[in-house]
Structure formats: structure tokens, C-alpha cells
N, C-alpha and C positions, 0 to 999 in steps of 0.2 A: 384096106380101111376096116375099122372096128365099129361095133354097135355102141352108141352112146345113149344114155337116158336123158330125155329132155323133160324138164319140169316147168309147166306153164299153168299157173293157177291151180285149178282143180284137176287138171289133166296131166297124164304122164305118157309120153310117146317115145319113139326111138329115132335115132339119126345115124346114118352110115357116114362116119367121119374119121379123121386122123390128124394128128399134130405134125406139121411139116418141119423141115430142118430149121426154119426160122422161128419156130414156136407158135405158128399160126394154126388155129383149128380150121381145117378145110373139109367140106362135105361133098359128097358125090352129087352133082347137079342133075343127074338123071332121076333122082328121088326127090320127094317133097322135103323141103327144109323149113322148119318152124311154121308149118302150115301153108307155105307158099310152094307153087309148082312152076316150072319153066314152061313158057308157051311162046307163041310167035311174037306178041308185042312185048314180052318181058316176063318178069316173075309176077304171078297173079295169085290172089286169094279172093274168091267170090268175085265181086265187081271191081275190086281194087287191083291195080297193076303197078309195078315198079318198072319203068321202061328199061330196055336193054342197055342204053347208053349210060345209065346210072350205075349199072353193075358190071360193066365191061372190065374195069380195072380191078375188080375183086376176084376174078376167076383166072386160075392158072391151070397148068396140066395136072396139078395136085388136087384141084377142086375149088369150090367157092369159099371165100373167107366168111365164116359163119358169124363172127362177132361184128365185123363191119357191115355185113348184110342185115343183121338184127338191128343195128342202129338206123339203117335206112327204113326198116319196117316199123320203127317207133318202139323198139325194145331195148331195155338194159339187160346185160347178160352177166352171169357169174358162172365160172366153170372150174372143174377140178379134174385135171387129166389123169391123176392116179386112180380115181374112181370112174372115169369116163362118164361124167355127169355134168349137165348144163342146166341152169335155171334162168328163167327170164321174168321180167316184170315190165309193164308199160313204162315208157320214159316219162319224165316230168311234163313235157309238152302235151303228150297224149292225155295224161291224167287231168291237166289243167283245162283242156278242152271239154272233157267229160264232166268236170266238177265246176259248174257255172252258177248254180243256184236256180237256174230256170227250171230244169227238170232234174231230179236227183238221179244218180247212177242206178241202174237196175242190176242187181246181182241175185243169183239163185243159190240158196244155202240149204243144208239138211236140217230137219227138225230133230227133236230128241229121239224120235222113232224112225228116222232115216228118210222120210219123204222129202222131196226137193220142193222148196217154196221160193217163188220170186217175190222180191219186194214190190214189184208193180201190181201184184195180186191184191194189195191192200188199198189201191186207189179207190176213192169215193169216201174215205174216212180220214180224219186227222190221225197221224201216227207219231208216236215218240219211239224212235229207235234208241234203245238203251244198250250201250256197249258195256260189257262187264267181263269178268273172267273168274274161273275157279281159284286162280292164284292171287286174287285181289280181295281186300276186305269188303269191297262193294258187293260181294256175293251175299252178304247178310242183308242187303237192301231189297232182294227179290220179293220178299213178302210185302214190303211197303209199296213197291211198284205194282204188285198185283192188286193191292187195295185201291190205288189210283186208277188202275185199269177198270176195276169193277164199278167204282164210283162215277166215272166219266163215260163209260161205254154207252149209256142211254143217250148221251149228247153227240154220238158219232165219233168216238175216239177209241183207239186201241194202243196198248203198249206192245211193241215187238222187241223182245230182248234178244241180243246177239252176243253169245259168249265167244271171246277170243281164246279158244282152246283148241289144241291140236287133235282132240279126241272127244266125241260126243259123250263118252262114258265119264269124262271129267266134269261135265256140266250137269248131267242128269240128276245126281244125288241132291244137289243144291235146289233144284226146282222141286224135287219130290219133298224135301224138307219144308220148303216154303209153301207148298200146296198151290203152285201156280196153275192157271188155266189159260193165261194169255199166250199168243203165239211165241214160241221159243225156238230160236235158230242158233246154230253153232258155226262159227267161221273157221272151220278146220284147216282151210288152205290160205287163210289170210286175205281172201279176195275182197271182203267187205271193208276191212280196215284199210286196205289199199285204195279201194274206190272212194271212200269218204275221208281219207287221210287222218285216220284215228291213230294218235301217237301215245295215248294213255287211257286208262279207265279209272273211274267211271266217266263216260262221255255220252251225252245225249244229242241226237239230231232230230229236229221236228220236221215232218213233212205234211203239207196241207193235202186237201182232198184231190188235187190234181197232180200230186207227186212233186210239187216244188218244195225246195228247202225254205222253211219258214224261220228256222233258227239253226245256224250251223253248229259246228263242233263246240259243245258247251259242257263244261264240267258240272255235272248235277248229281246230287245224292237224294235218296228218299228217306234216309234216317240220319240222325246226328251222331251215330255211334263212334265215328272217327273224326268228329269235327275239330278236336284239338290238334289233329295231325293235318287234315286237309283244308281246314278253315272254310268249308262249304256249308251253306245253310239249307237244310232240307225244307224248312218252312218257306223260305224264299222260292225255292224250286217248285214246291207244290202250289204256292200262290200264283206264280207266273203261269204254270201249266193250266190251272183252272181258268185264269183270265183268258188264255188263248182259246181253250176249248169252248168255254161258255160265252165269251164276248168277242172272239175273233181277233184279239189283240196279242200278237206274238212278242210285242215289246221291241221289235225291230222293223224298220221299213225295208223295202226291197233293196234300196241302195245300201242300207246298213248291213243287210245280210251279205251282200257282195263284199263290203268292207271288212267284215269279220270272218269271212269264209277262209279258212286256212287251206293253202294250196301247197302241194308237195314240191320239194326241191329235187334236183338230180341226185343229191346225197340220200334223200329219203328213198327214192326208187332203187338206187343201187343197194341200199341196206335191205330192202325187201327181197331183191333177187338173191343177195348173199345169204339172208336168213332162210329163204326157201331152200336153197342148196344145202346149207348147213343142217337144217332139220332132216332132210332126206339122208344125208351122210350119217347123222347120229342114229337114225332109226335103222340103217342098213349096214352097220358094222364098221364104220369109218370114224371113230371118235376123234382121232388126232386131226384128220382133215376137217371134221366138223368144227373143231375149236378154231382153226385158222379162219374159217369163213364167218363164224360168229364174231370173231375179233374184227374182221374186215367190215362187217355190218355195223358194229359199234363205232368204228372209226368214221364210217360214212355218215351216220346219223346218230350221234351220241345222245340227242334229246329224245329219241324214240324209245320210251320206256316200255311201250306195249311189245315191241320186238325184243328188247333186251331182257326184260323181266319174264316175258312169256317163254323165252328160250331156256330159262334156268332149270325147269324140270327135265328138259331134254339133256342138259349138261350135268345132271346129278346134283344140282344146287337147290337150296331151299329158297323159294321166292318170297318167303316171309322172314328169312334169316339175315345173317351178316352181309351177304353179298348184295342184297337189295338195299340195305341201309347205307352201305358204302356207295352204291350207285346214287342214291338220293342225296347223300352228302356231296358227292362230286358235282352233281348238277346244281345244287344250291350254291356251292363255291363259284361255279361258272355263271351264276345268275340266271339259270334256266329253271323256270317254274314247273312244278310237277303237274299243276292243274291250271285250267284257264276258264274261270267262270265269266260269262258274258254279262254286260250290263242289263 
């Protein structure tokens, strides 16, 4: 057996495995597999166990079927035998159970200076999670979001911006130029976009003081710089935000939050696993393999602009150039909107 790299969100581990004659990736069951270990009742991780009878058919003399076992564990997998690398993402069922609107998913992300910050640390105040990226024109809105943060902070509100960038260094200059002081996080491993099913930016998610989703994935801007392109109104966004913070009216009932809450499909989660693997391949000297997996991700979730456009710098493409406008044109022809402003 050989050592494989396993990419799981923000972590990278190893796996002792090999591809058998039938093309199945099999791992040594004497070692931990995807965070699970074999014990008397079955395969266990923490308090959770998969009973032996459910995995009996997955094990041969060559080892345990990794992909089939991952499916039992609630994971989607993408693998590249040539690079001996495997990436996982939670399957759609797992994500839907976590993204209910009752309590928002909790993820921990790095700040611009590298400290790790959990979203749950902002409980007790109203929060606007503002998803943006250095490869999006919405980077020019950071100063205006900062103004909203300063104006409404005395009423118990904070902006928490989350950059969908693979490197903190890509986000930092835009914050410095805008002079921001609000909490600024960077989703370098895509775990926040995954947890909240963010498929394009700019996207805002409002959380109340208890950490419940008060307004789900909503296309919001803080300036009208690109209104001719995105048809989003900064004035409407600001007015709705002030009404929520000052009057407690988020514009949606709890039932409407559930109705408008976008939930991921199996294709979405497969695309996230494929993109995670492709990004690692691109950064580790496997450009041709990376292109195959970027293509697989685009096929699985063609509507996920955040994944497709965010990958362009890793592919040596200009995210503001012809490749992006071709993508936007393809989606328009297919009737897939780039933005989703809520009522």
C-alpha cells in the first residue's frame, strides 16, 4: 500500500491505501480511515459508530473500500490516483441537516492576521455575514459595509466579512485600502461557503443574537457601483438592514426563512469535493490533473459561480476577463441567475 493525501476541509491527513485490480481504492483497516477507527462494535469516531454488519461487504483481503465507506460516513469523495490524493465534502443530506435556520452552522476561520475565530463567538449581537472575494467587484463595497458597521454597532450589530479566497494575502490589501475595523475572516478552505451553501458573491446571511438565521443567502450590495450589471439596490439593502437592527424586522418570518433557505444538492457537494482536490493538485504541481477535476466540478454544479470563478486564478485565468464573461453568458442562456435578491 501507498501513502495517500486526504483533504478534508481545513485539515490534511494521510491514508495508507492502494487501488486494487478492479480499480477500487482500498485502505488498510488496521489504521484510521477518514477519521474513523475499527473497534468491537464497528467503525467509530467519537460517540458515533457504523456497525460491523454495514461494512462487512466493503472489506476484502485487499482492504476496506474507501469510497463506499465514505458514503456510509456521510461524505462525498473525489480522488486522483496519479497524485494519490483524495478530497471529501459532507454529502447533501448531512449539509441539509446542519442548515435548518434554527441555529446557523458554526465554522472557525482565520482572520487577516491568522487568528482562528468561530462564528459562534459573535452570539449576543445581530450579525451580517458578508461573503465577498478579491476576484469580485464586490471588493469595492468593503468601505460601505464598514460604514454600516460603524453606524449600527451602538444598536448591537456587527458586520463579519468573509472572503472566499484561497489565501489571506489576497483579501488583506482590500481591507487595508477600505480602512475596515469590523471582524474580517477568510474562507481559505471553502468551509464557510460549504456550510452556508454560498454559490456566488456578494451574498449576505443575517444571524440574530441567538445565532439563528434571520435572513438566508441574499444577494446584497452596499454600493451601486455595478448596479447596471447586477441590478441590486444598495439603498434597499441598507434600508432593510437598518429596519432589522433598529426595529427587529428582518422582512421574513421564520417560515419564510425556511422557504427561502437554499439547500445544497448532491451535485453541489460533489463539486465542492472536486474543487477541493483540484485546488490542491494545482498548488502541488499537477496542473493537468487539476484541470480534469475543475471540469468535473463545473459539470456537477454549473451554477456554482463561487467555485468556478474562484478557481480561475489557480488555473492562470483572469476572473475579470473573457473566461468569466463566457461563464456568465452560458448561465444566462441556461436561465440561471447570477444573483438572488430576496423580497
